[in-house]
N, C-alpha and C positions, 0 to 999 in steps of 0.2 A: 793405601789406606782413603786414600781421598776417592780412587775408582769404586772400592768394594762400597763405598756409603752411597754415592751417586746409582750405583748400579739398585743396589738396596730400597733406595726412596722410589728410585723409576719402579721396582715393583711394585711397591707399594700403592704410589697412584695408581698405577696400569690395573691391580687387581681390584681397588676399591671405586675404582669407575667401573668395572665389569659388573661389581656386588650391587651396581643399580643398575636394577634391571629393568625399571620406567624409561630410562634412556637407552636402552640397545633396543633398535628397530626389529632387531631379528628376533625378538623376544613376539609370542603371542601377545595379543592384544588385551586379553582378561590377566596373562601371567603380570604386565607391567602397570594396570592399573591398580590391580591387590598390591603389588610392590613400593608404589608408590602413597596410596592408601593408609597403609603402615605405618608409615614416616611421618605422617601428618599429625597434629596434636589437635587436641579437641577443639581448641581455639582457630587454630589453619584451618579446618575442616570447616568449621560455621563461618567461618571470613569468605568463602569460597560461595556462598548459596544468593549473596545479591546480584543483581545483575552488576555492581562494579565491584571484580574480586581482584583485591590487591593482588601485587606480587609476594611471593613468596622465596625469594632470593637463596638460601640453605640449602632449597629443594629447586634450583632452576624452575621453577615456575611463573612466568609471565602474568604481568598483568593485563586483565581482561575485562573486556566492559560488551554483556552479552547484547546490547540493547543497539541496532542497526533496524536500518530502512529500506525497502525495497517495492513499493508497491507498484508502480509501472517503471523502474528504473531505480539507479542506487538513489538514496534519496538525502539532504541534508549533510552534503560531505564533498560539496565544490561541484566543478566539472563534473555533468553525466549526462547522458541520451533521458531525456521526458517522453515516455512512450504514448499514447490515449491513456486515461483513466479506464479503470476494468470494469466499469460500465459500458465505456467504449469498445473495448475489447470485447465483450460477451456479444455485442452486435453484431460483430464479425463472423463469429459461429463456427470459428475457423482455428481447431485447438495447434494443429499443426504450426499455424503461423504461431500461436503464442505460444508454444514449445521453442521456437528458433528465437524469437521476444528472449527469453527465458535464460537463452544461450549466451544472446549478447551481453544480458542483464550483470549475468555472474560473470561474464568475461569482464566488463567494467569491475564488477566487487572484487575479483581475485588480483587486478591490477592498481586499483585503488589499495586496499592490503598490502598487497608488497612496498608499495610508497610510505604506506602511514607506518610500517616496523620499520623500513629503514631510517626514518625520519623521527624513532623513536616513538612513535605516538600510541597511545592503547586507550585512547577515550573513547568517548560516545559518538556514535556511527562512524567508529573505525572498526570494526571485526566483522566478522563472515557470517553471524546469525541474526537472520532477517525477520523481523516480525512481520510475513509478508507471508501468505495473502489472507487477505478477508475473506473468507469464505461462507460468510453470515447471509443468511435469507435474506431478502430485499420485499418482506411482508407489508410493510405500512409504508407508500410512497410520499409521507412528509417526513420519512427519519431523514438526518442528516448526512450522515455518512452511506447513506444506501451508493451512492456514488462510487465509491471504496470496492463496492461488491463486485458479483458477476451478473445480479439480477434476483429476482424472484424465483425462480426457476431450479429444483435440487440437482436436478441431472446436468443440467447446463453447468452448474454453479460446480459442480463436482469434477466433469469433463474438461474445463477451463484450468482450474486450482491443481488434478493432478498434472496434465502439461506445463505448468509454470513450475510447478514442485520439482517434479523428473530432471527438468531442462536444468533450473538453480542447481539440486544437489549435485550433478553429477552421475554420469555412470561407471566412475574409477572402483573396482571390486574394493581398495584399500583407504581412501581418502575420498571426502566428501570433499564438493567444489564449495559451495557452500550450505548453511544448514537453513531449512526453510520453518515458521513458527508458522501453523494454522490457526487463526484466531477468528472471533471470538467464539471458547466452548463453552455453553452453549446457550441457545435462545438468548441473543443477544440483537436486536432490530430496535433498539429504540425504545422509548422517547428518550435523549439525550440527556436533557435535566435531570432526569430520574435514574441513571444510569447506573448510579453508587448505590441504592436504596430499594430500587424495584425489581419487586419477585415474581419472574414469570408462573405462571401457570396454566402451560398450556393441556391441550385432550394429552394421554399418552400419543394416542393417533398421528393426532401433529406434531407431536415430537420424534417418532420416529419415522413419520413419511414427509416431513416438513424438514423440521432443524438436525437431522442426523447425518442425513442420507451422504452429503456431501463431504461432511467430516470422516466418516467410514471409508469414504472414496478415496480419500486423501491416506487414512492412516494404513488400508491394504493395499490398495492400488499402487499409489506414488510412494509408500514407504515414507511420509515425509517423518524427520528426524524430532519434532520437536512439535509440542501444542499449547499455545495461553488460552488460559481461562479467564473467563468472563468478569466482569464488577457484576455484575447484577446475581440476586439469588436464582434456585431453580428448587421449586417445591418447597419454598422453605429455609432451603439452606445455601452459602454464598456459594459461587460455581466452583470457586478455587478453595474451600474445605470440603468439597462433595466427592464424600466415597463411591456414590453412587455415578458420578460421570467420571472421574478419573482411575477409580480403579475398578469399578463393577464393568462400566462398559468399555472404556478405553483401555486400559492395560490387559483384563481377563475376557471379555467377551471381542475385542478387537485384537488383541495382540500386538501392541505397539509396545515398540520397545526403547523410545527415544526419552527426551526428559521434558517437562515438563514446565512454562515458565507461568508467572502472575499477568496479570495485565500491572500497568504500573501504579503502586499504590492499593492493591487492592485488598491488601492485607492490612491496611489502614480504616478501609471501610467496615471491616469483620468486626470492628468493637467501635466506631464511631459511626457508621450508617447503619448498619446490617444488626448491629447487637447483639450478635451471635458470640460474642469472646467479650471478657472484661478488659482484657489490655493486649499488648504486644505478644506480651509472650504465649497467652492462652492463642492468637491468629496464629504465632507461626509454629505455634505444636501442631493443633488442627491444620494447618494448609500440607505441611510437609508430610504429617498421619496419612492424608489423605491420598499425598500423590504427589505434590511439588515439591520440583528442586531447586528451582530459581527462582528469585525471588527479585523483581525488577520494584527497585526503593522499598525494598521489606527491611528486615530489620535482624541480622545475622547476631549485633547484642542480646538480643532475647532467645538465642538459641541453648545457650547455658544454661543461664535459667530455669527451661524449660525440662532439660536433662535433669537438674537439681530436683526441679517441684515435682519428678515423677511424669511430666505429662508430653515426655518424649523419651525414646529408647536414642542409645548411640548407635545401636543398630541399622536405626531408622533413620539416622543424619548421615550412616557412613553411605546405605544405599543412594542417598538424593548424592551425596558429592561421585560418587564413584559413575552415578549416571552422565553428570557435568564433565568429571574427569576423562570420561569414552569419548563425548564428543568433540574434546578439543581434542585427545589423541587423533580422533577421527578426521580432523584437519587437518591434522601433521603440524600443529603446536608443537611438539617435541621431540621433531624429525629434522634433519638436512632437508636443505632448501633442495637439493639433486634429487629427492628423493622422490619430489613429490610434481606430479606433472604440470598440477594446477598451478607452480609458482614461475613457469617459464610465459605467463602471459603475459604480452610487453603492454606499456602503461598506453603505447601509441592507440590500442584500441578505443580508449576511452573516447564516447563522442564521437568515434573517425564518421568517415562521409557513410560506408556500409551500413552502419548504425542508425544514422540520419534518414537516410533512403529509408532503411527498413520502418522509422516512426510513420514516414509519410505514408508509405501502402498499409500498416494499420489505422492510419487515422482517413484516410480515405474508403477501407474494407468496411470502417465504422459504420460511415456516414448513410443515415436511411433517407431516401424521401419519403416522405408523406403525403406530399400532394401535389399534384403537378397539372396545374387547368390548361385545357385547349394545348397541353406543348408547350409551355413556352418556355421549357428547358429543355435541353440547352441555351443558352443566349446564342441566337441568331446569328452567324460569321458575318455580320453587315455591321457598320462604321455602328457604334453607339452612344447614346449621352447617356452616361449612369449617376446618380446620386448612389452614395452609400451612407446612411444612417444606422444609429444606435450604438446605445452604449459597450457593445461588447465587440464591435469592426476593430477597434485598434487597443484591446488591453492585453498585454501580454500573459497576464499574471492569470485571467482568468481561465484561457486554455491550459494552462499547467496542470489543474485541479490541484489536490495536496497530497504532501508526503511525495515530492518532486524533487527531482535535481536541477543543475543549473545547466539548461546546454548552452554551446557558444552561441549560435545566435536561435530567434526565436523569429516566425513568420506569422505576420498577423494575419488575419483576412484582407484586410485594410493594404497593407503592403502588398500582399500576395497576389491581389487582383489587379492593383495598378501594375505589375511587374507584367502579369498577363496581358491586359489591354495593352499596352503599349505595344505587346512583343504581336500580338495579332491586328491592330491598327493602327499603330503610329500616331500618326498627328491629325486620323483623320477620326478620333473621339475626344471625347470629354469625359474626366470624373471628378466628383465635386465630394467631398466628404464633410458631412455635418453631426456631431455626437446626436445632439437633436435633446438629449436628457439622461438621468443616470440612472443605474438597473434598479435603483428605487427611490421615491419621493421618500425625503426625510426631515427635509425643513419647510415645507410648503409651497414647494414654487406657483407662483403665476403661469399655469402649464400652457396658457394661450400666448403668452408675453415668450417664453421661454423657446417655444416650439417653433417661431416663427424663420431664424435661419435655416431649420430643417425644411420646413413648410415651402419656402420660396426655392430650394435646392431643387427639391423634387418638383415642383413647377415647372421647372426648366429642363428637366430630363425625362428621357425616352423612357426610364424604368428605374424601381426603386429595391436598393438591396438593404433591408433591417434587418439589422443584427440583432438580436437580442436575447433574451433568456434569462440566467441569474450568474451567480459566481459560489464558488468555496469561499469568499470572504462571508458569505450571506446561510449556504449548507456546509457544516463539517462538523468537526469534533468537539460537542460540549463550548460553542463560542458564546463570547460574551452580548451577544444580541439580543433584542427586543425592539424590534418594530414591525410596523405592518406587514403580515406573512410571513414575518422569521422570530423566532426564540430560543436560543438556547441553541443556535446551529440546527434546530430542526425547522421546516415549516410549519404556519398554524394553518393555513390552505393551500391549496394546488394551483391556484392563480396564475396566469402571467402577472408579474409587480403592475399597478394598475398603470404606470404614468405611462408606462410600457404600450398600454392599450388603448391609453386616449394620445399617443403619438400617433398610432396605426390609424386611429378613425380619422384625426385630423389627413393626414396622409392619403387615406382612401379618397379623401373628397378633393385632390385634386386630377381623379381619374387617373390613374397614371399605376402602370402595372405594379405589385408588388411583390417582392419575392421575401417570402419569412426565413433566417437563418439561426436556428436556437443554440444556444450553448447552455449547457446545463448536464446535471448529474443525475434529476430525479424527476418525475411525470409532473407534465404542466397541463392544466385545463384550457386550452386555447379554443373555447367554441367558438368566439368572436370570430377568432383569426381564420379558423376552419371556413367560416364563410364567408370570408370579405377579403383575403387573400388570394393571391392567384397559383402563389407555392409555395409549400414548407417544406425545411431540410432539418434535420437534426443530428448535429454534427458532435453534441455531448462535451466535455472538455477533452480535446483530440491530441494535447501534446502539443511537441515545441512547433513542428509542420501543418500543425492544422489548417492552417490558413491557404497553403498549397493546395492541401485536397479539397477544400472548399472551393476555392478559384477550379481547381481540374473538373471538379461537377459540374458547376455553372457554366463554362463553356464548352462541357463536351468532350473534354480528353478522359474522362472516365465516368462510369456509367455506375451509379451507386444501387447497390447491393445485401447493406446491411439489414438487418431484422431486431426489431425493439425486445431487448430480453427484459421487460417490463410493460405492464397495462398502460396504454396513455388516454 
C-alpha cells in the first residue's frame, strides 16, 4: 500500500511539473510566455511593471531590479574596469575597439550577476538590463551630460552605439548576454535643470536628420532590445506617453520588438511637471497605452484602478508584461545554469590585467593633440626638471567620469609621470608638484598669494605641465550646483574656469614652456591658452589608467591620433 501511494504521488508531482510549460526549456519561447502569463493574477501582472519587480514565489518568478548601469564599464556595483567616458571613446573613431570593450564589460556584468545571484541578491545595480548607451546628440556644448554621449554627429553616434550594443547583448541565438537600453528617446540634449518640464520642438527635418538616425541604427542594425523614453516632451507630448515616438516610429516604422522603459520618475513628471495627466492613474495608463512596458520608479498600484476606470485594457497590460517576461526568458532567468553559456564566465575576469590594459589602450586612442608648437612634444629624452601644476593632476574622481565602476587601482597623471620620469632618467631629473588652484574659484581666493608656490616651482623647472579642465562634479546629471560658469549640471559659458586661466597667465610670465593637458567632457573655449601655451592635449575623462596614457604621449612612447567628436 505504501509503495502504491509513493508511486501515485511521484507521478502526480512529475506530471504537475510537466504541466508548467514555462519551466520547460524545451518548449518554444512564446509557449512558455503564454503559459506563465495565464497563471498570473491581475495584481501579480501589475507588480511586474516597475523597475523593482517583486518575487512571485508560487510561480518561481524571482525578484528582479531592471535598473543597472554600464555606460563605460559596469557601474555602481563595486569592482569593475573603468574605461574612458563615451565622449573620449568617440574620439577614437574605432568601432572595432568599442565592440571589444563591450565584450569585456558584458563579461564582467555576467560574472558579477552570477555572484549576486549566488549571494541571494536581486537589488539595484545587480541585474543584467543596463540603461546604456546614451546616444543623444551633443547639440548644445553647454549640456552637462554631453560627455556621456558619442558627440554631435548622428552617424558616428550610431556606429559607436551599434558596436557597443552588439557586444553587450552577445551573439547566442537563444540567450542574451545582457540587454542594453538605448536612451533617452528622443530629442533629449539639455538643459538639465528643465528636463522634467521642457518641450522640445525641433523642425521635422532636424528630428529625422539629427535626433533619430542613431536610434534607428540601434533599433534596426544593432537589434537593441530596450529603449528608454526621455523625461521631456516632444511636440507637446511627454516622450513616455507619445504614441508618435513609441508606437508609430519605434515599433511600426522601425520594427522594434523589445521592451520600453521610462526614465526614472518620468510618469511622475506627467502629472506634476507636464500637466498632461491629472494623477498617477491617468499617467500610467497613458504610458502603457503608448507602448511603455517597464516603469522606473513608477506606480504599479495605479494599474488596476486604471483598468477599473476604463483607462486601460487588460490586454494592454498583458502585452507589456509579456514583453518583460520575454526579456527575462531570453536572459536565461528561468533555465538551468548549464544551458546558458554566459553563466560559465568566471569572476576572475573582473578588472583583470587584460581589461586594465585595454582601458589604457582606449585612453591612448582617445587623446587628441590640439597644438604642438615647435614640436615641443614629445619631451626630449634628456634629464628634465618638471613642474606639474593644476587641479586635475592628481584627482582620481575626475578621470573616472560618471556612471563609473570602482577599479582596483587608478593611475593619475601625477603618479604615472613620476613612474615614467624615474624609469627614463633615474636620479638625473626632478619633479615638483603644486596644485596651484582649485578647478573653480568658489570662495574668492586671493589668487596672487595662492599662486605663489606654483609660480616658484615653475620658475625653477625646465618645463611646466599644467593639468586643467573641469570635472564630472561640475558637469553632469541634474547637479545641485550654481556657481560661476555652472548651473544645475550644465555650463553657463564655455570658458576654462577663470582661476585656471589666471594661474596660467602668471605661469606664462616665468618664461618657461607650458604644456596644457585638458581633462573635461564638453567643449571649452581656450582662446588665450591657444595663443600663449606651447602645446595642448585633450585627454577627456579617460578612465582608470588615463594617467599612463597621457604620460605615454608626453614622453613619446605613443603618438596621439584621436579626433574631436565635437567642435571646439
